[in-house]
C-alpha positions as CSV (number, residue, x, y, z in Angstrom):
1,V,-27.9,27.4,-435.8
2,E,-30.2,27.9,-432.8
3,E,-27.8,25.8,-430.6
4,I,-24.8,27.8,-431.6
5,E,-26.6,31.1,-431.0
6,R,-27.8,29.9,-427.6
7,N,-24.4,28.6,-426.5
8,M,-22.4,31.6,-427.8
9,N,-24.9,34.3,-427.0
10,L,-24.6,35.6,-430.5
11,K,-27.2,35.7,-433.3
12,A,-25.9,34.7,-436.7
13,S,-25.7,37.4,-439.4
14,R,-26.0,34.6,-442.0
15,S,-25.8,30.8,-442.1
16,Y,-25.5,28.3,-444.9
17,K,-26.2,24.6,-445.0
18,K,-23.8,22.2,-446.8
19,G,-24.9,22.0,-450.5
20,Q,-26.7,25.3,-450.4
21,I,-26.0,27.7,-453.3
22,I,-24.5,30.9,-451.9
23,S,-24.3,32.8,-455.2
24,E,-23.6,32.2,-458.9
25,T,-20.0,33.3,-458.3
26,V,-19.3,31.2,-455.2
27,G,-21.5,28.3,-456.1
28,E,-22.4,25.5,-453.7
29,N,-21.4,25.6,-450.1
30,L,-19.0,22.7,-449.2
31,Q,-19.8,22.8,-445.5
32,D,-22.2,24.2,-442.9
33,V,-21.3,27.8,-442.2
34,W,-22.4,30.0,-439.3
35,I,-21.5,33.7,-439.7
36,Y,-21.5,36.5,-437.2
37,E,-20.4,39.8,-438.7
38,V,-19.0,42.8,-436.9
39,N,-17.9,45.9,-438.8
40,F,-15.0,47.5,-437.2
41,N,-13.9,51.1,-438.0
42,E,-12.7,54.2,-436.2
43,S,-15.3,53.8,-433.5
44,L,-14.9,50.0,-433.0
45,S,-11.4,48.8,-433.4
46,L,-10.4,45.3,-434.7
47,E,-9.3,44.4,-431.2
48,N,-12.5,45.5,-429.5
49,A,-14.6,43.7,-432.2
50,L,-12.5,40.5,-431.6
51,L,-12.8,40.8,-427.8
52,E,-16.6,41.4,-428.1
53,V,-17.0,38.0,-429.9
54,V,-14.5,36.1,-427.7
55,S,-16.1,37.4,-424.5
56,Q,-19.4,35.9,-425.5
57,T,-18.0,32.4,-425.9
58,E,-17.4,29.6,-423.4
59,A,-14.1,27.8,-424.1
60,S,-15.7,24.5,-423.1
61,Y,-18.4,24.9,-425.8
62,I,-15.8,25.9,-428.4
63,K,-13.7,22.8,-427.5
64,E,-16.8,20.6,-427.9
65,I,-17.9,21.9,-431.3
66,K,-14.3,21.9,-432.6
67,Q,-14.5,18.1,-432.5
68,V,-17.0,18.3,-435.3
69,Y,-16.6,21.8,-436.9
70,E,-13.8,24.2,-437.8
71,V,-14.1,27.2,-435.5
72,V,-12.4,30.3,-436.9
73,L,-12.6,34.0,-436.4
74,Q,-12.2,35.2,-440.0
75,C,-11.2,38.9,-440.2
76,H,-11.6,40.6,-443.6
77,V,-9.7,43.8,-443.7
78,V,-10.5,45.9,-446.7
79,S,-9.0,49.3,-447.7
80,E,-9.0,51.4,-450.8
81,L,-5.5,52.5,-449.8
82,A,-2.3,50.5,-450.3
83,Q,-1.3,51.0,-446.7
84,I,-3.1,48.8,-444.1
85,R,-2.1,48.8,-440.4
86,F,-3.6,47.1,-437.4
87,G,-2.4,45.4,-434.3
88,L,-3.6,43.2,-431.4
89,S,-2.4,43.5,-427.8
90,N,-1.0,40.6,-425.8
91,Y,-4.3,40.7,-423.8
92,A,-6.4,40.2,-426.9
93,L,-4.2,37.4,-428.1
94,M,-4.3,35.7,-424.7
95,K,-8.1,35.9,-424.6
96,L,-8.3,34.5,-428.1
97,Q,-6.0,31.7,-427.1
98,E,-8.1,30.9,-424.0
99,S,-11.2,30.8,-426.1
100,G,-9.8,28.1,-428.4
101,I,-10.9,30.0,-431.5
102,D,-8.5,30.1,-434.4
103,L,-7.8,33.5,-436.1
104,R,-7.5,34.0,-439.8
105,F,-7.0,37.3,-441.8
106,S,-7.9,38.2,-445.4
107,I,-6.5,41.5,-446.4
108,F,-7.7,43.3,-449.5
109,S,-6.4,46.6,-450.8
110,W,-7.2,48.4,-454.0
111,G,-3.7,50.0,-454.1
112,V,-4.5,53.7,-454.0
113,V,-1.7,55.7,-452.4
114,E,-2.2,59.0,-450.7
C-alpha cells in the first residue's frame, strides 16, 4: 500500500488484502485491492475527477504494476433518477490512454422519473 501511495502520489481511501473479509454481504476478498475514492458532483465533474487521478500517475509505474495487478479506474455513477448523462472529452480519453489505466463504469439508477 505504501509503495503504491508513494509512486502514485495518492493516499488510499481503503485497501484490502486477499482473503480479508470485506463485509458479510461481499464476503472474502479474492485479490489485493487498493481504493482511492473521489466523489464527483456539480462542483467536480467526472472528467475533472478522472483527470485528477490520471495526472498523479506515472505511466511507467502503471506499466510496471500492470504486470502483476489489474489497474482499473472504476467509476460508480449513482442516481435516483432514471436519466443519467455524462461524457468525457477527447483530451480526457487521450490522457487516460497515455496513463495505461483501464476505465470501467458501473451505473446504478433507482428509476425515478421527473
